[in-house]
N, C-alpha and C positions, 0 to 999 in steps of 0.2 A: 723229794723236794730239797733244794739247796739253801741252807741258811747262813747270814753273814756272821756267825760264832765261830770262835776258835775253842779247842777242847781245853784250854787252859783253865776257864772257870765258866761254868754254866749253872750259875745260881737259879733255882727254881725250875729247872727244866723237869725234874720229877714232881713238882708241887706247882703246877701252873696257876691253880686258883689263888693260893697265896701269893705268888708273884703278881698277878693281876691286882690284887688288894693293895699290895705294897706301892705298885706303879701309880695307882690313883692316889694314894696318900701323898706321894712325891709331887704330883701334880697340884694338889690343893696346898701344899707347904703345910700339911696338918702336923704340928709336933704334939698334938693331943688327939685324944681319941673322939672321933667325929660321931655325932648322934645322927641316926637317919642314913638314908641312901645318898649316894653322890650321882647327880644327874647332870650331864654336861650338854651345854647348847652347841649344836653342830650345823646350826644353819647360819646364813648371812643374816642380813635384816629381815625381821619377820615378826610375826605375832606369838606372844607367849602361849597361846591356846592352840598351836597347830603342833601335833605330837610329832610330825616327822622332824621338827626342829630340835628335838632332844635325843639324846643318845639312847636312851631306853624305849624310844618311841611311844611314850607315855608321859602326861603332865607331870611335873614334880608334885610330890605328896606334902601334907603338913610334916614339918620336921626334916625334910631332906635338905642336904648340902647341895647348892647349885652352882656351877662354875660356867661362867660366860667369859670367853676371851675379848678383852677390851681392845678397841681399835677405832680409828675415827670412821669406818666405813659402817660400822655395827649399831643398828638401832632395833630395840626390842620393845615392840609396843604391846600393850595389854589392854584388851577391848572389853572383857568382861569376865565376871567371876571374882572370887576372892582367893588369895593363895600366901599362906604364911609358911615361910621356909626357915631353916635354921641359919643360912648364910649363903651369900652370893659373892665369890671370890675369884680373883685372878693371880696368877702366881709369878712373882719375880724374886730372886734370892734375898734381896732386902732393897729397901727405899736409897740406901747409899750407893749400892751398887748400880741401881737403874739411874741414880742422879749423875754417876761418874760416866756411865755410857752416854748419856744425854750431853754430857759437857766435849765429849770427843769429837774434834772437827774432821770429819771424815769426806770433806768436798775435794780434797787433794785426790790426784789420780793414784792409780795402783795397779798391780798385775792381777790377772785371774790365775791363780795357782790350783791346779788340778793334781791331787795325789792319789793315785788308783791302783787297786788291786795288786798290792805289794807282794802278796803270796802267789798270786797267779792262778789261783783256783776258784774264782766267780766267774762263770760265763757271762751271766747278764751284767755284771759290773763292767765287762769290756764293751758290752753294747751301750751301756749308760756313758762311757768314755766317749764311745764314738759319736755320739750325739752332743756331748759337750765340745768335742773337736769342731763340729759343724757350727755350733752355736756360739763358741767363742774361738774364732780363728786365731786372735792373737792372745796367747796364753802362755803361762809356764807349765810344763807337763813333766810330772814325775810318775812314770808308769812301770809298774811290776819291778824288775831288778833296779831301776833307776830311783824308786822311792825309799831311799835309806834316810835314816834319822838325821843324818848330816845334812843331806841335800835339802830335807825338809826346813830344818832350822836356818839354813842359808837363804832360803827363798821365802821364807813366811813373812819376814820383815817388810818387804815390798808389795805384799799382796793385799788388794782390797777384797777380793773374794777367795777364801781358801774353801775348796771342796775336797773333802776326804771320802772316799768310798772304798770299802774293804772290811776287814775282819777287825772288831774291837772286842775287849774282854772287860769284865767286872769283876773285881776282887772283894768278897764281902768281909773278909778278915781285915784286910789293910786297903781301904778305897783309894790311897795314894798309889797303889800299884795296879790300880785299873788303868787301861791305856788302850793305844792304837797299834795294831801290828803293822810293822814296816818291813821292808826288804833288809836282809843282812849284808854287811859289807863284802862285796867280791864274792856275792852269789852263796854266801853261808847261810846259816838258818836264820828264820824271821827274828826280827829284833823289836821289842816291846818299848813303844814310846810311853813312859808312865806319866800319870797325873803329877807325880812328884816332880819329874823332869820339866813338865810343862810349867809349872809353878815357878821352878828354879830359873829357866833360861829361854823361855819362848817370848820373842818380842813381836806383837801385832800392832805396830804404830801406825799403820795406815789401814787396818781391816774394819770393814763395815759389816761383813757376814763371813761366819764360819758354818760350814756344813759338815757334820760327822754322821755320815750314812753307814753305819755299822751296828751291829747287835749290841744293845744295852748301853749305849754311848752316853746317855743321859740319866743313869740309874744310879740311886745310892740307897743306903740303909738308915733311914731317920733313927733308929734305935742303936746304931754304931756310931753317929756323929753328933757333935754339939753344935756344928755349924754345916753350912750347905757346902759340901764337898765333893765335886763331880767333875768330869771332864769340862761341861760347858763352864763352869765357874772358873776352871783353871785358864781356858780361853779367854774369857771375859777378863779375867785378872791381867791376861797378857797383852790385852789392848783391843780385843774384839768388841763390837758394839753389839752383836747378836749373834747367838748360836742356836742352829738347828741340830738336834739330836733325837734319839730313841729311847723309850723307857723299857723295852724289852726286846727279844730277838725278832728279826725281821727276814722276811722271804726274799731271796735274791731277786726274783722276777718282779713281785709288786713293789719293793722298794725301789728299784731300778725305774719303773714306769713311773711311780709317785715324783721321783727326783726330776725325772725328764719333763713331767708337766709343771712342777713347781718352778724351774728355771723359765720355762715358757712363759708362765705368769708372772715371775719375778721381775727380771729385767733392770735389776738394780734399783727397784722400788719397795714397796711396802711387804716385809717378809711375812707378817701374819696373815694378810689376805691372799698372798700366793699359797702359802701351805695350806690355808683352809679350801681355796679352790681346787688345788692339787687333790686333797683328800676326798673332797666330794666327788671330783671327777672320778677317781679310782674307784670308788664304792658304788657309785650310781651309772655312770655314762657308759661303763663296759658292761653291757647288758647280760651277757651270757658267753658260754664259751665260743660259741661260733663267732661272736663279734670280737672275742680277743684273737682268734685266729685268723679271721679275714679282714678285719679293720684295724685293729691296733698294732698287732705284733708286725705285720708287713711295713708300716710306716715307721715303727721302731727300728727294725732293723735294716732299714735303707742305707743307711750310712757304714754298715759293716761290709768290708771287702773280703774277708777271711771267710770262705765258703765252708770251711770245716765248722766255724764257730757258729755261723748261720744254721747249719744243719743240726748241731747239738741244741741251739736254742729252741729251734722250732719243735723238735723232739720232746724236750722238756716242757714246752708251753703245751703242746698237743695232750700230753698225758694229764696236764694240770686241768685244762679246759675239758676233758671228757667227764671229769667228775662233776661240771657244772653245766649241763646242756639246755637247762632252762631257768637258770639264776645267775644273778651277777657273781662273777668268780671271786671278787674281792669285797664283797659286802661286809664280810667279818671285821670287827674292830681289830683282830690281830693283825691285819693287813694295813689299815690306815690310822689307828688311833694312836701307836706309839709315838709318832713324831711330834715333836714339840719344839717352840721356839723359845729361848731363854734371853733375857736381856732387853734392850729397846727394838721391838720388832716392827717399827714403823718406817716411813720413807725418809729420804734424806732431809726434808724439811723439819722432821721431826728429830733427826738424829745430830743436827748440828746447831750451834749457837743458843740452846736453851740453858736455863740455869737450873738448878737443881730443885728450886721452889716451883719454876715454871713446869718443870716434869712432873713433880707430884701433883700439881693442880690439873694438868691435861690428864694424868692418869685417873683422878678422882672424877673428872668431868665425864670421861669416857665410859664409865660404868652407868648405864643410863637406866638400869632396873634397880629400885631401892631395895633395902634389905627385906622389908614386908612389903607386899604388894596387895593393896585393896582397894576395891572400887568405891 
């Protein structure tokens, strides 16, 4: 199984349970010790009492912390019973950051910038790029050896969409040294674009959406930071309105499939809805290993001209599908739950022309389930 992690730092690889707990604390933005379990709403609009709408496939219990992603298309109804929970939360780094994102005018045109597989060792990343080429025929592409730090900085300023797919690293000792692996100059060793460099020099003056499809690209250690300091916060600081990233290590195949579906759903519109639908599709609609091999993979590989790459991808997918003959191969949260959207994850109409107060008011109105729900 191939992962989008570099050997530079692999925090928590030997402690997966601790790593999952940390990741959920990041989503909650919990700078305090939460009481009760964390239960996340994974459905679209629906009824509170439908167990399949919850990440635990069980209703929240008294004292649980409930996370419901806010968005204009989400309505949570409560038809019966009494439920009292600790809190219902949605995460953004701060209201001031959310306000700045809302004030950014991104109606101007911009490029679609694809920065892909700088290290050249992720086969399904190349398939992901082939699909992006088909979807965005007019684009700026930095692929493999062309994806250098200098080239990315030069192209980023005119990008409305920036899609990075490759290796990323998280440094738990100094989070400003976390970053994205890029190609070295003149074919040299891979070069790390650090969060420190993103804060210092990246200008995303036209950017509406940045995607960081690599391992742990949205991770942080709350106990090691006084403020929200992550790669997404760096790209938001540079000018992005919204950043899609990951909270833990992601599998090359499932990450590529989810991103392909995300772009099919997104089409320049609402990020949070597209990401939610892509995650639902990955965990539910790919029914079993046979479905993956006969329905999903042929469609995904149709834009790949390299016969050797196709054969390697089919071999890798076949080995994975064989382990799931009768169950959805990507039902585990390991595959779909790490992807998060940070910033203002709504469509153009929400991303342009709003004041800070309007943004705050809209955010409050979109949380349609009160803190305590009683009949």
